[in-house]
N, C-alpha and C positions, 0 to 999 in steps of 0.2 A: 504493500500500500503506499501510496504517496507520503511523502515527509511531511506534508503539510497538510493534512487531510486528519480530521478527527472523528471518532466514535463518542457520541454523547449516550450515557447510560444515567438514567434517574433511579432514586431509590438503591443506590449502588454500596452501601455500606454493608450490606449482610444480605443472608439469603439468596434468593434468586438472582438479585441484582449484583451483588457480589461474585455468584457465579460466572453472571455473564460477563462481568468485568475480566475475570481470570480466562475465561473461553476467548475473547477478543484479544487481550493482553497476547496469549499464547500464539495468535495467529498475526503478530505484529502490528497489531492497530495500534495508532495513538488515540488514547483516551482522554475526555473530560466524564470525570466522574462526579454525581451532584446526590448528595443526600445531608441529612438532618444536622444541624450544630450539634457539635460534642458526640458525634458518631465515629471516630476514629478513621475517619475516612481518610486524612493524609497518611496514616500508619499503611492503609492500605495501596493507595499511592505510590509511596516510597519502596513499596515490597514489590510492586510491580515493574517499576523502574529498573530495581537491579537483578532481577532476575529475568527480564525480558528483553532489556535495553531498548524500550519505548519512552515517549513522552506522554506524560500523565499529569493531568492539571485536577485538583481537587477542588470543588467548590460545594460550600456548606450552606443550604438554602431551605426555609419549609416552604414547600412548593403549594400546600395548602392556602397560601395567600397569595392571590392573584398578582399583585403587584411584584413579588419576588420571582414568578415566572419572567416578567417582563425584565427585570434588573439582571435575571440570568442570561438572556438573551443579549443585553446590552454588554454585560461584563466580557461575553465571549467573543463580540464586535470589537470591544476596546482592546481585547488581548490579539487582536488580528487572526482568530482561530476558523480555521473553513472546516465546517461540519459536512459530511458527505452521508452520516448514518445515524439515525436518531433513534433512541431505544426506550420508548415509554414503558418504564416499569414502576414507577413509583405508585403506590396504592395501600388502602387499608382492609384487610378482610374482616371478616365476623362471622360469628354464628350465634345467633339467639333469636327469640320471638321479636316480633316487632315492638310489643307495649315494653321488654324488657330496655330497649334503648332509649336514647334523649335525642330531643332534636339537633342538639349540638352535635354530638357525634355523627348522626345521620348527614348534617351539612358538612362535615369535615370530610367524611367519605366519599359523598358526591364531587365536593370539591378537589379531593386527591385524583379519585379514580377516572372523573369525567372532566372536569374544568381543565385541570393543571394538561392532560393529555392533548385535551382540543387546542388549548392555548399556546403550548409549545409549539405543536406542527403548524400552528397559523404563523407563529413568530420566526420559527426556523424553515419555512418553506421555500422562502427564495433563495434562502442559502443552498439549501440542497437543491434547487435547479440549477444554479450556479456551478456547482460540484458534480453533477451528474455523470455517469449511473450512480445514483444514491438511492437508499433505502430508510424505511421507515418500518420499525417494528413495535407494535401494541401487543401489550402482556393483557390477556383476554382470562378466562378462564371455563373450565368444563361445565361449571355450574350455569352459563349463559344457556346453554342447550336443555336445562333441566329446571324444573319450578320446585325446589325443595324448601322443606321446612326450617326455619331460621336463617336462610340465605335471601331473602325478599330484597333488601336494600343492595346488597353486595351483588347478588346475581343481575339486577336490574341494569347496575353500572358496568357490569362485565357485558351484559346485552349490547349496551349502547356501543362500547368498545368494539364490539363483535360487527356492529351493522355500520357504525363509523369506518373503521378499518376496510370494509368492503366495498362499500361507495366509493371513499377516497382512493382505493386502488384502481376502479376505474376511472376517474378523472384525472390522476396523474401518470397511469401508465405511457400517454403519449409524451408526457413531459420529462420522460427519462429518471421516472421516481418508482420504486417499487414499494409496495406497502403489502406486509405480512401480518398476520394475527397468530400468536402462539395462545392455544385454550389447553394450558396443563390442568390435571385433575389435583387429587392432595399431594402437597410437597412437605419435605422435613425441614421448615424454612428458620425455626427457632426452638427451642427447648420445649416450650408449652405445647407446641402444636407436635413436636415428636412425642411426648407423653400423651396426649390426646390419640394420636394415631396408634399409638401400641394398643390402646383398649380395644380397638376395631377388631372385627373378626378375620379368619384367615384369608379369605378372598379380598375383603377390603384392604387389608394390609398388602397383598400382590400389588393393587392399584397406586399404591404411594411410590412416589420416587423422590429423590435427593435433587436438589438443586443443580449438583454436579453432575448427574446424569442427563437433566433437560436441558442446561446450558448449549452443551455441543449441538443437539439437536435442533435447538431455536437458531443458532447461527448458522448451521448447515443450509437449515430451510429457508432461512431470510437470504442468503446467498444465491440458493437457487430459485429464488423469486417464489417461493410456493405462496400460495394465496392463504390456505388454512394450514397450522402446523398443530398436529396434534400427537403427542408425546405420548410413548406406553401403549403397547399391545392390549391391556384391560381396558384403559381409556377408549381406544379405538371400538371394544367389543360392548362398552356401554352405548357409545353410540348408535351401533349396528342395532343392539338390542331395541333402542327407542325407536327406529326408525321400521322395526318389524312388528312390534308389538302393535295392536289395536288401542284407538285412544283412550277407551274405557277402561283397560287393563292399567295404563299409564297413570289414570285418573285414581283408581284404585290403590295403585303403588302409593302415590303422593298422599293420599287421604289417610293410609296405613302409615306412612312416615312422620305425618303431624300427630296422630294418635300416639305414636309412641313416644316422642317428646313429651305428650301432655301426659303421658303415664310416668314417665320419671320424675316431672315436675310435682305430682301429686303424690310420689311415693310409693306407687303401686309398680309391680312388673310390666314390662311392657307387654303388649299382644305378639301374637305371633308374624313375625315378618319376614320376608322374602331375602336370600342373598343380595339381589341385584338393590334392594331399598337400602340396605345397610351400608353399601359398597359405595353407593352415590353419596350416601352423608360425608365419606372421607373427602369429597371434593369440596 
């Protein structure tokens, strides 16, 4: 890759973002890494510089604040850096009934998952056009294909990312910009999620992937200009089952999924559920 071109990755300090940064670095891509303040991002940058002899710029900003997205773009411009690959990874996950959350959390989730991705794409669009062939990778989720209990707002934000990416791809293909969306299932992104994933049944655990496994699939698919990237055989199987099963069965599964959680909340034992249902909860 040309010395003066950079890949910008948001949410790069841990989990999937960090794995993406390491994968891109291993491919000798120069990087602009963005994460929250006090996230030890500079330490990651220094490690990548020493290991892969690339250029890495670290920028700490809270992208849930719209002004910071604009400030990020202006900072990149002031540093005279040229971006030809934008990876919109930043976001907040959640698994809870809608009534258990609060409006402040949901607003921040929408701002990070939806607004930040949209705004950064808009801000960097002309730069990407100037440095074509260019790439945009948006990080969606397998949950955008299913309607799961406790995933209502999160799943909706990822449905937006999926639709936004597919439409944008059609618009920008003639401009020399590839747009891909990756929709991973459950990932062991931090200690809390790892412990939650361990409590799932055997089949559900087979669908869980580590960020280090997903990142190479993501970048390989992006560079091959794939429209939709689904990592993992089990996740592909879930999508196939969803397409093959009649809608009334899917609805029964969804209702059973909700009843299972309600049983847990009331202290009762859950009703019988299918392996398919419990596996989806892992996403």
